[in-house]
Every structure is written in C-alpha cells, then in structure tokens.
C-alpha positions as CSV (number, residue, x, y, z in Angstrom):
1,X,-36.9,2.5,13.3
2,X,-36.5,1.5,9.7
3,X,-33.0,1.0,8.2
4,X,-31.6,0.2,4.8
5,X,-28.5,-2.0,4.4
6,X,-26.2,-2.0,1.4
7,X,-24.2,-5.3,1.4
8,X,-21.3,-6.3,-0.8
9,X,-20.3,-10.0,-0.9
10,X,-17.0,-10.8,-2.8
11,X,-14.9,-13.9,-3.4
12,X,-11.8,-14.0,-1.2
13,X,-8.8,-12.5,-3.1
14,X,-6.9,-15.7,-2.8
15,X,-9.5,-17.7,-4.6
16,X,-10.0,-18.0,-8.4
17,X,-12.9,-16.0,-9.8
18,X,-13.8,-17.7,-13.1
19,X,-16.6,-15.2,-13.9
20,X,-14.4,-12.2,-13.2
21,X,-11.6,-13.8,-15.2
22,X,-13.9,-14.4,-18.2
23,X,-15.1,-10.8,-18.1
24,X,-11.6,-9.4,-17.7
25,X,-10.4,-11.5,-20.6
26,X,-13.2,-10.0,-22.8
27,X,-12.3,-6.3,-22.0
28,X,-9.7,-6.0,-24.8
29,X,-12.3,-7.2,-27.3
30,X,-14.2,-4.0,-26.4
31,X,-11.2,-1.8,-26.8
32,X,-10.8,-1.6,-23.0
33,X,-7.2,-2.6,-22.8
34,X,-6.4,-0.8,-19.5
35,X,-8.9,-2.8,-17.4
36,X,-7.6,-5.7,-15.5
37,X,-8.2,-7.9,-12.4
38,X,-12.0,-8.0,-12.6
39,X,-13.7,-9.6,-9.7
40,X,-17.4,-10.3,-9.6
41,X,-19.5,-10.5,-6.5
42,X,-23.0,-9.7,-5.2
43,X,-24.7,-6.5,-4.1
44,X,-27.6,-6.9,-1.8
45,X,-30.0,-4.2,-0.5
46,X,-32.4,-4.9,2.3
47,X,-34.8,-2.9,4.5
48,X,-35.2,-3.9,8.2
49,X,-36.7,-2.7,11.4
50,X,-34.4,-2.3,14.4
51,X,-34.4,-0.4,17.7
52,X,-31.2,1.5,16.7
53,X,-28.3,1.5,14.3
54,X,-26.2,-1.0,16.4
55,X,-29.2,-3.4,16.5
56,X,-29.6,-3.1,12.7
57,X,-25.9,-3.7,12.1
58,X,-26.1,-6.8,14.4
59,X,-29.1,-8.2,12.4
60,X,-27.4,-7.6,9.1
61,X,-24.1,-9.2,10.3
62,X,-26.1,-12.3,11.3
63,X,-27.8,-12.4,8.0
64,X,-24.5,-12.2,6.2
65,X,-22.8,-14.8,8.3
66,X,-25.6,-17.3,8.2
67,X,-27.2,-16.9,4.8
68,X,-25.9,-14.3,2.4
69,X,-22.1,-15.1,2.3
70,X,-20.2,-18.4,2.3
71,X,-17.5,-17.4,4.7
72,X,-15.2,-20.2,3.4
73,X,-15.1,-18.6,-0.1
74,X,-16.4,-15.0,0.4
75,X,-16.0,-11.9,2.5
76,X,-18.6,-9.2,3.0
77,X,-19.0,-5.6,4.1
78,X,-22.0,-3.4,4.6
79,X,-23.3,0.0,5.3
80,X,-26.5,0.6,7.4
81,X,-28.4,3.9,7.3
82,X,-31.7,5.0,8.8
83,X,-34.6,5.6,6.4
84,X,-35.9,9.1,7.1
C-alpha cells in the first residue's frame, strides 16, 4: 500500500528561535502589529510503501527520530494517510 506522510518539525518552545524572532520583529514594518510569537520550523512531505497504516507510522517515526528531527532541539508530529 502507498501512503503519504505530512511531517512538521519545530524547535522546542523553551529554545530561542532566531529566525522566528527576526520574522516576528519585522511584522510591524508590514503593518501587521497584531502578529507575535512567530516560530519557524520545517514541513516535510514523503510518500512511502507499507503493509498498513501502523507500519507506515512506524517507518515515519523512525525517519523523524533518526534523520529528520534533532530531538535535542526539535519536536515533531505527523499525519499519515493512504494514497487512494
């Protein structure tokens, strides 16, 4: 079966996010004074083959833990859905 995974990797809330801070500080220059606390992360989409949804989730979880996210500095979440 073919699945698609939508993965979000974000810096831990306790850590500084200099890129998010720079973007957040620039919002008033655009007239967007009500936007605050910008955090910037990564969005990853991947297709994969797996025997079922649980197998697909396991493979995505391993990819996140071992390659896509630095667990010391980042957290991740993902959704897996079957390609019809």
